[in-house]
C-alpha positions in Angstrom: 93.6 97.6 94.2 95.5 100.1 96.3 98.9 101.0 94.9 101.7 99.3 96.8 103.5 102.6 97.5 100.6 103.5 99.9 100.4 100.3 101.8 102.7 101.4 104.7 100.3 104.2 105.4 97.3 101.9 105.7 99.0 99.5 108.1 97.2 99.0 111.5 98.7 101.1 114.3 98.9 97.9 116.4 101.5 96.6 113.9 103.8 99.4 115.2 106.3 98.8 118.0 104.9 100.0 121.4 101.2 100.2 120.3 99.5 97.4 122.3 95.9 96.9 123.3 96.1 99.4 126.1 97.2 102.3 123.9 95.0 101.2 121.0 91.8 101.9 123.1 92.2 105.7 123.4 93.6 105.9 119.9 90.4 104.1 118.6 88.3 106.6 120.5 89.9 109.4 118.4 89.3 107.4 115.2 93.0 106.6 114.9 93.4 102.9 113.9 95.9 103.1 110.9 99.1 105.0 110.2 97.2 107.3 107.8 94.8 108.3 110.5 97.6 109.6 112.6 99.2 111.3 109.6 95.9 113.2 109.0 95.4 114.0 112.8 97.0 117.4 112.7 97.9 119.5 115.7 95.6 122.4 116.6 97.9 124.4 118.8 101.5 125.1 119.8 103.1 125.1 123.2 105.9 127.7 123.5 108.2 127.0 126.5 110.6 129.5 128.0 113.9 128.1 129.2 115.1 129.8 132.4 118.1 129.3 134.7 116.2 130.5 137.8 112.6 130.7 138.8 112.7 134.4 139.5 113.3 134.9 135.7 109.8 133.6 134.9 106.4 135.2 135.2 103.3 133.5 136.6 101.3 131.9 133.7 104.3 131.1 131.6 105.2 127.6 130.5 108.8 127.2 131.4 111.7 124.8 131.3 113.9 124.8 134.4 116.3 122.5 136.3 115.0 121.5 139.7 116.2 119.3 142.6 113.6 117.5 144.7 114.2 118.0 148.5 111.0 116.6 150.1 107.6 115.0 149.5 104.4 116.4 150.9 101.7 113.6 150.9 98.1 114.5 151.2 95.8 113.4 154.1 94.2 110.8 151.9 95.2 108.8 148.8 93.0 111.1 146.7 94.4 114.3 148.1 97.1 116.3 146.1 100.6 115.0 146.4 103.4 117.6 146.5 107.1 117.6 145.7 109.1 120.4 147.3 111.8 121.4 144.7 114.4 124.1 144.4 116.3 125.7 141.5 120.1 126.3 141.5 119.7 129.6 143.3 117.7 128.0 146.1 114.3 129.4 145.1 111.4 127.1 146.0 108.5 125.7 143.8 106.0 123.0 144.7 105.2 120.4 142.0 101.6 119.2 142.5 100.0 115.9 141.4 96.3 115.2 141.8 94.7 111.8 142.0 96.4 108.6 142.9 99.7 109.7 141.3 102.1 109.8 144.3 104.0 106.7 143.0 104.5 108.4 139.7 105.7 111.6 141.4 108.2 109.8 143.6 109.5 107.9 140.5 110.0 111.1 138.5 111.6 113.0 141.3 114.1 111.0 143.4 115.1 113.1 146.4 118.3 115.0 146.0 118.5 114.4 142.2 118.3 117.1 139.6 115.6 117.0 136.8 114.8 119.2 133.9 111.1 120.1 134.2 108.5 121.7 131.9 105.2 123.1 133.1 103.0 126.1 133.7 104.3 128.2 136.6 101.5 129.6 138.8 101.1 131.3 142.1 99.1 129.7 144.9 98.9 132.6 147.3 102.6 133.7 147.6 103.9 130.2 146.7 105.1 129.2 143.3 103.7 125.9 142.0 103.6 123.8 138.9 100.6 121.4 138.6 101.3 118.2 136.8 104.5 119.0 135.0 104.1 118.0 131.3 107.6 116.7 130.9 110.3 115.6 133.2 113.8 114.4 131.9 117.2 113.9 133.3 119.6 116.7 132.6 121.8 114.6 130.3 118.8 113.3 128.2 119.8 114.0 124.6 116.2 114.4 123.4 115.6 117.1 126.0 112.5 119.2 126.1 111.4 121.0 122.9 110.9 124.8 123.3 108.1 124.6 120.7 105.8 121.6 120.6 102.6 121.0 118.6 99.5 120.3 120.6 97.2 117.5 119.3 93.5 116.8 120.0 93.6 114.2 122.8 91.3 111.9 124.7 91.6 110.3 128.2 94.5 107.9 128.4 96.6 109.6 125.7 99.3 112.1 126.2 100.4 114.8 123.8 104.0 113.5 123.9 102.8 109.9 123.0 100.7 111.2 120.1 103.5 113.4 118.9 105.8 110.3 118.9 103.3 108.4 116.8 103.0 111.4 114.4 106.8 111.2 113.8 106.5 107.4 113.1 103.7 108.2 110.6 105.8 110.9 109.0 108.7 108.5 108.6 106.4 106.2 106.6 105.2 108.8 104.1 106.4 108.0 100.6 107.5 110.3 97.8 104.3 110.6 95.6 103.9 111.9 92.1 102.5 115.4 92.0 98.8 115.6 91.2 98.5 119.4 91.4 99.4 121.4 88.3 102.7 123.1 88.5 101.4 126.6 87.8 98.9 126.3 90.7 101.6 125.1 93.1 103.9 128.0 92.1 101.2 130.7 92.3 100.1 129.6 95.7 103.6 128.9 97.1 102.6 125.4 98.2 105.2 122.8 99.1 105.1 119.2 97.7 102.8 116.8 99.5 105.6 115.0 101.5 107.0 118.3 102.8 103.6 119.7 103.5 102.8 116.8 105.8 106.0 117.4 107.8 105.4 121.1 108.1 101.7 120.7 109.1 102.7 118.5 112.0 105.4 120.9 113.0 103.1 123.9 113.3 99.4 124.6 113.0 100.3 128.1 111.8 102.0 127.0 108.6 99.3 128.2 106.2 100.8 127.2 102.9 101.3 123.6 104.1 97.8 123.4 105.6 96.2 124.9 102.6 98.0 122.4 100.3 96.7 119.4 102.3 93.2 120.8 102.5 93.3 121.4 98.7 94.4 117.8 98.1 91.5 116.5 100.2 88.9 118.8 98.5 90.3 118.0 95.0 90.0 114.2 95.7 86.4 114.6 96.7 85.6 116.8 93.7 87.2 114.4 91.2 85.3 111.5 92.8 82.0 113.4 92.5 82.6 114.2 88.9 83.7 110.7 88.0 80.5 109.4 89.5 78.6 111.8 87.2 80.7 110.9 84.2 80.5 107.2 85.0 76.7 107.3 85.3 76.4 109.4 82.2 78.5 106.9 80.3 76.3 104.0 81.3 73.0 103.6 79.5 70.1 104.1 81.8 66.4 103.8 80.9 64.1 106.5 79.5 61.1 106.6 81.8 58.0 108.3 80.4 54.7 107.9 82.3 51.3 107.9 80.5 49.6 110.0 83.2 47.0 107.5 84.3 48.1 107.5 87.9 49.5 111.1 88.3 46.3 112.5 86.7 44.2 110.4 89.1 45.9 111.8 92.3 43.2 113.5 94.4 44.9 116.7 95.7 43.3 119.1 98.2 44.7 122.0 96.1 46.5 122.5 92.8 50.2 122.3 92.3 52.2 125.6 92.8 54.0 127.0 89.8 57.3 125.9 91.4 56.1 122.4 91.9 55.0 122.2 88.2 58.4 123.7 87.0 60.4 121.2 89.1 58.2 118.4 88.0 59.0 119.2 84.4 62.7 119.3 85.2 62.5 115.8 86.8 60.3 114.4 84.0 62.8 115.8 81.4 65.7 114.0 83.1 63.8 110.7 83.5 62.8 110.8 79.8 66.5 110.6 78.9 68.4 107.3 78.7 71.1 108.8 80.9 70.5 108.3 84.7 69.1 111.4 86.5 71.3 112.8 89.2 69.2 115.6 90.7 68.9 117.3 94.1 65.4 118.7 95.0 65.7 121.6 97.4 62.6 122.9 99.0 61.8 124.6 102.2 60.0 122.8 105.0 56.4 122.4 103.8 57.0 123.4 100.2 55.6 120.1 98.9 58.6 118.1 98.0 57.0 114.8 98.9 54.2 115.3 96.4 56.7 116.1 93.6 58.7 113.0 94.5 55.5 110.9 94.5 54.5 112.1 91.0 58.0 111.1 89.8 57.6 107.6 91.4 54.2 107.2 89.9 55.6 108.0 86.4 58.1 105.1 87.0 55.2 102.8 87.9 53.2 103.9 84.9 56.2 102.9 82.8 56.1 99.4 84.3 59.0 99.8 86.6 59.6 100.2 90.4 60.6 103.1 92.6 62.1 103.3 96.1 62.1 106.0 98.8 65.0 105.9 101.3 64.4 107.6 104.7 67.0 108.3 107.4 65.2 106.7 110.3 62.5 104.1 111.0 60.1 106.7 112.4 60.4 108.8 109.2 60.2 105.8 107.0 56.9 104.8 108.6 55.7 108.4 108.4 56.6 108.6 104.7 54.7 105.3 104.2 51.6 106.7 105.9 51.8 109.9 104.0 52.1 108.2 100.6 49.3 105.8 101.5 47.1 108.8 102.3 48.1 110.6 99.0 47.5 107.5 96.9 44.0 107.0 98.2 42.5 104.1 96.3 44.9 104.2 93.3 46.0 100.7 92.1 49.6 101.1 93.4 51.2 98.4 95.6 53.1 100.3 98.3 55.3 98.5 100.8 57.8 99.3 103.6 61.0 97.6 104.6 63.1 98.5 107.7 65.8 96.8 109.7 63.1 95.8 112.2 61.1 93.8 109.7 61.8 90.0 110.2 60.5 86.6 109.3 57.5 86.1 107.0 56.8 89.9 106.6 60.3 90.5 105.4 60.3 87.4 103.1 57.0 88.5 101.6 58.3 92.0 100.9 61.5 90.6 99.3 59.5 88.3 97.1 57.2 91.2 96.0 60.2 93.3 95.0 61.8 90.4 93.1 58.7 89.4 91.2 57.7 93.1 90.5 54.4 93.0 92.3 55.5 95.8 94.7 55.5 99.1 92.8 57.0 101.5 95.4 59.1 100.6 98.4 59.7 102.9 101.4 62.4 102.1 103.9 65.7 102.7 105.6 69.1 101.7 104.5 67.9 98.1 104.6 66.4 98.6 101.2 69.9 98.5 99.6 71.2 95.5 101.4 72.7 92.8 99.1 69.8 90.4 99.8 67.2 93.0 98.5 66.7 92.3 94.7 64.4 94.4 92.6 62.8 93.1 89.4 63.2 96.5 87.7 64.2 99.5 89.9 64.1 102.6 87.8 63.9 105.5 90.4 65.4 106.0 93.8 64.3 109.0 96.0 66.6 109.8 99.0 65.3 111.8 101.9 67.7 114.5 102.9 69.3 113.5 106.2 70.3 110.0 105.3 74.1 109.4 105.2 74.0 108.8 101.5 77.5 109.8 100.6 79.8 109.3 97.7 80.4 105.6 98.4 76.6 104.9 98.6 76.0 106.7 95.4 78.7 104.6 93.7 77.1 101.5 95.1 73.8 102.6 93.6 75.3 103.1 90.2 76.6 99.5 90.3 73.2 98.0 91.2 71.9 96.3 88.0 73.0 96.7 84.4 71.1 99.9 84.1 71.5 102.3 87.0 68.3 103.9 88.3 67.5 107.6 88.2 68.4 109.3 91.5 66.5 112.2 93.2 67.9 113.5 96.5 65.5 115.7 98.6 66.7 118.3 101.1 64.6 120.6 103.2 67.7 122.5 104.2 68.5 124.9 101.4 72.3 124.5 100.8 74.5 127.5 99.9 76.3 126.9 96.6 79.7 126.3 98.2 78.4 123.4 100.3 76.3 122.1 97.5 79.5 121.8 95.4 81.3 120.2 98.3 78.7 117.5 99.0 76.7 117.0 95.9 78.9 118.5 93.1 77.8 115.9 90.6 74.1 116.8 90.8 71.8 119.1 89.0 69.7 121.2 91.4 65.9 122.0 91.3 64.4 124.4 93.8 60.9 124.7 95.0 60.9 128.4 96.1 57.1 128.8 96.5 54.8 127.6 99.3 51.5 125.9 98.6 48.3 127.7 99.4 47.0 127.3 102.9 50.4 127.5 104.6 50.6 130.7 106.6 54.0 131.9 107.8 54.8 130.9 111.4 54.8 133.8 113.8 58.2 133.7 115.5 58.9 135.5 118.8 62.1 135.7 120.9 61.3 135.7 124.7 63.5 135.8 127.8 63.7 132.7 129.9 62.8 134.9 132.9 59.2 134.6 131.6 59.1 130.8 131.8 56.1 130.8 134.0 54.1 133.0 131.6 55.1 130.6 128.7 53.8 127.6 130.7 50.5 129.4 131.4 50.1 130.2 127.7 50.9 126.6 126.8 48.1 125.5 129.2 45.6 127.8 127.5 46.8 126.6 124.1 46.3 122.9 125.0 42.8 123.8 126.4 41.7 124.6 122.8 42.5 121.1 121.7 45.7 122.1 119.9 49.1 120.5 120.4 52.6 121.7 121.0 56.3 120.8 121.0 58.8 121.8 123.7 62.4 121.3 122.7 65.4 121.3 125.0 69.1 121.1 124.1 69.9 118.3 126.6 68.4 114.9 127.5 69.4 114.9 131.2 70.8 117.6 133.5 74.6 117.5 133.3 76.8 118.7 136.1 78.0 122.2 135.6 75.4 123.0 132.9 72.5 125.4 133.3 70.9 124.3 130.1 67.4 122.9 130.3 67.2 119.1 130.2 64.3 117.4 128.5 63.7 115.0 131.4 63.6 117.7 134.0 61.4 119.9 131.8 58.9 117.0 131.4 58.7 116.6 135.2 57.9 120.3 135.6 55.3 120.4 132.9 53.6 117.2 134.2 53.4 118.9 137.6 51.7 122.0 136.0 49.7 120.4 133.2 49.0 116.8 134.4 50.8 113.6 133.5 48.5 112.6 130.6 49.1 115.7 128.6 52.9 115.5 128.5 55.0 113.1 126.5 58.8 112.8 126.4 61.0 111.6 123.5 64.8 111.8 123.0 67.6 110.1 121.2 68.6 107.8 124.1 65.2 106.0 124.1 64.9 102.6 122.3 63.2 102.6 118.9 59.9 100.9 119.9 59.5 103.2 123.0 60.1 106.3 120.9 57.8 105.1 118.1 55.0 104.5 120.7 55.2 108.1 122.1 55.4 109.6 118.6 52.4 107.5 117.5 50.4 108.7 120.6 51.3 112.3 119.8 50.3 112.0 116.2 47.0 110.4 117.3 46.3 113.4 119.6 46.6 111.5 122.8 49.4 113.7 124.1 49.1 117.4 124.2 52.7 118.6 124.4 55.8 116.6 123.3 59.0 117.4 125.2 61.9 116.5 123.1 65.5 117.0 122.0 66.2 117.6 118.4 65.2 114.0 117.6 62.0 115.7 116.2 64.0 118.1 114.0 63.4 116.3 110.7 60.3 115.1 109.0 57.7 114.7 111.8 54.3 115.7 110.6 51.5 116.5 113.1 49.1 119.0 111.6 47.4 119.7 114.9 50.7 120.9 116.5 50.7 124.7 116.1 53.0 125.8 118.9 56.8 125.2 119.0 58.7 126.2 122.1 62.6 126.0 121.9 64.3 126.5 125.2 67.8 128.0 125.2 67.4 128.7 121.5 70.8 130.5 121.4 72.4 127.0 121.7 70.9 125.8 118.4 72.2 126.6 114.9 70.1 128.5 112.4 69.5 125.4 110.3 68.3 123.4 113.4 66.0 126.3 114.4 64.5 126.5 110.9 63.9 122.8 110.8 62.3 122.8 114.3 60.0 125.7 113.3 59.0 123.7 110.2 57.3 121.1 112.5 54.4 123.6 113.0 52.3 125.5 110.6 51.2 122.3 108.8 47.5 122.8 109.4 45.0 125.6 108.9 45.5 127.1 112.4 47.8 130.0 113.0 51.2 128.7 114.3 53.6 130.3 116.7 57.3 129.5 117.4 58.6 130.8 120.8 62.4 131.0 121.0 63.3 131.2 124.7 66.7 132.8 125.3 69.0 133.3 128.3 70.2 136.8 129.4 73.9 136.8 128.3 73.9 136.3 124.6 76.9 136.7 122.2 76.5 139.0 119.2 76.3 136.0 116.9 73.5 134.5 119.0 71.6 137.8 118.9 71.9 137.9 115.1 70.7 134.3 114.7 67.6 134.8 116.8 66.8 138.2 115.2 67.0 136.5 111.7 64.7 133.7 112.8 62.2 136.3 114.1 62.4 138.4 110.9 62.2 135.8 108.1 60.7 132.4 107.3 62.8 132.1 104.0 65.0 129.0 104.3 67.3 130.2 101.5 68.0 133.5 103.3 68.6 131.6 106.5 71.0 129.1 104.8 73.2 131.8 103.4 73.3 133.7 106.7 74.1 130.4 108.5 77.1 130.0 106.2 78.2 133.6 106.9 77.8 133.3 110.7 79.3 129.9 111.2 82.1 130.4 108.6 85.1 128.9 110.4 83.0 126.9 112.9 80.7 123.9 112.6 79.6 124.7 109.1 76.1 123.6 108.0 75.9 120.4 106.0 79.4 119.0 106.4 79.5 116.5 109.2 75.7 115.8 109.1 75.6 115.3 105.4 77.9 112.2 105.3 79.0 113.2 101.8 82.2 115.1 102.8 83.6 114.1 106.1 86.8 116.2 105.7 89.7 115.5 108.0 92.2 118.0 106.8 90.1 120.8 105.3 88.5 123.2 107.8 85.2 124.9 106.8 87.0 128.2 106.2 89.4 126.4 103.8 86.5 124.7 102.1 84.8 127.9 101.4 88.1 129.5 100.1 89.6 126.6 98.2 86.6 124.7 96.9 85.9 126.8 93.8 89.5 126.4 92.6 89.5 122.6 93.3 86.1 122.3 91.6 87.4 123.9 88.4 90.7 121.9 88.5 88.8 118.6 89.0 86.4 119.4 86.1 89.3 120.2 83.8 91.1 117.0 84.8 88.0 114.8 84.3 87.2 116.4 80.9 90.8 116.6 79.7 92.9 114.0 81.4 90.3 111.6 82.8 90.0 109.8 79.4 93.7 109.3 78.8 96.7 107.5 80.2 99.2 110.0 81.4 101.4 111.0 84.3 98.7 113.2 85.9 96.0 110.5 85.7 98.3 108.1 87.6 99.1 110.8 90.2 95.4 111.6 90.6 94.7 107.9 91.1 97.2 107.9 94.0 95.4 111.0 95.4 92.0 109.2 95.3 93.4 106.2 97.1 95.2 108.3 99.7 92.0 110.1 100.6 89.9 107.0 100.3 87.8 108.1 97.4 89.1 105.0 95.6 85.5 103.8 94.9 85.7 106.3 92.1 88.9 104.8 90.6 87.2 102.3 88.4 85.4 105.2 86.8 88.7 106.7 85.6 88.3 105.9 81.9 92.0 105.2 81.7 91.7 102.6 84.5 
């Protein structure tokens, strides 16, 4: 149960005075529903205003504070036309205050004719005339609150002003309690960090207060690291089941070629874990096409040989069905009962599957998140394999540990090699196995970077490619053309290709399509009925069509390295030579040039992952948001890279030293876990 001292922070914003349904809508769009959400919604910029007595003391482009008197209104020719207020300073200098949209009533209310107002806004020149468009604040000269010379700027959405969000931030700050310190005193002192309560106030006052921001980022990272380690300790403390197969199924697998040395090594690591009575927690990293599925299948067969069950969790229904088809093909005629369960399965089919799981007649289950719903009961689940892109975060891993008296072994597969920093952030409790060798028969994909000026040549070469009976992907960054964007849209590109190649040869699939419609197109492409599949990145992960040997990515500079590597991995799955064409626009940033050059020069996913981390550094760092394991609200990617090693060591020391004892720090860390909503790990504190 959450400690009472934190309850005011977890109250709904609608409980606060002045927050009604109308204000709640834009707040909800920003993910702000509780006081703590506003507290953790930190400003990203700072407005500096320059107070002036006269307009001629200010320069164009400055945000100023000045006293003005409205002398006249200048309505537009239509209700939608700009509305102007003609105003003058004390020296008689003129400025026009401009309001767009249907805001004439607001302007008249703010500026009664003949009355003085204190105004803040950006001063610009429109020809020779001074103007301020939409003044950001207007107050009466005697208003005690006045206009702040320095004001933090918050991320906003339509229907929400910075001033209103700033007010809510102050209300949230007033509710913050004095909390016991969870950071060791020597670390606080050496870093010059303030206490948590002071850090919150300073972070809202200025985005440039690095000690305060670092302190809060560290708190969040530390809470995640403690939670991850407690999961590991909690699992290790619970008795699992030693699973040792007898080889009758794994030895009978009919493989087109032998296992690589890397597959054999990783297989031994997994078998060694499963042979222990401590639950396995292992991540299997392997590049696209390195043979992870085969390694996972052999582990699942070992579980079946031992008289238990295994489950494979996929991120989407398309991929679940593809995994199901792949495993069926690999198993051949082996006496293994394989089943599938997705959210779409209803009625008798679903009932039959649930019955088979409960009575043990189903050996291996493939499915989406539906396989962990409460109604799904297994007779003896001993191994869970999780496909990489599923949002299988800390909370889900905790839920898994609680399923049954003996937690199952857990194997998480990822085709995106993860740099160590991010591996620690998202999967810090896991051991890691790497398949760093490709199976025979997989030739490297030939990657070329081509200017979009040669689009007609590319379409001609695609036509020749399809004439040989081969297939291709054409990936665009957008679904439909958006106003003001020159990026290629999948729908428009499909129209052009159908005109050039014929309707029957071109399919279109994107994320806005409904599941059954998308599944039908994918099935037709896999069956060879469609020659070229025009798509958004919905095909980025897992789709397996061996006859597809050409990948075309339009506006490749708009994709991240990890995305490009995943997309390239969709081809090169058959015996034919495969090509990836990265179409680029003319004006590229230096970073975009580096990305495309790296893709051209290497197929090594581990090299690409490390470069991705280096290039994206402070930006949209690989593996954070999409992983679902570490949805950080306070820690930026740059802070994560810089502070995580320290937080990791601190968390490990705490769990090993303090996690088993009652004590002041254990109580403080418990507060930290609840504050950052990692409280699912609290029961695993041995003192708790």
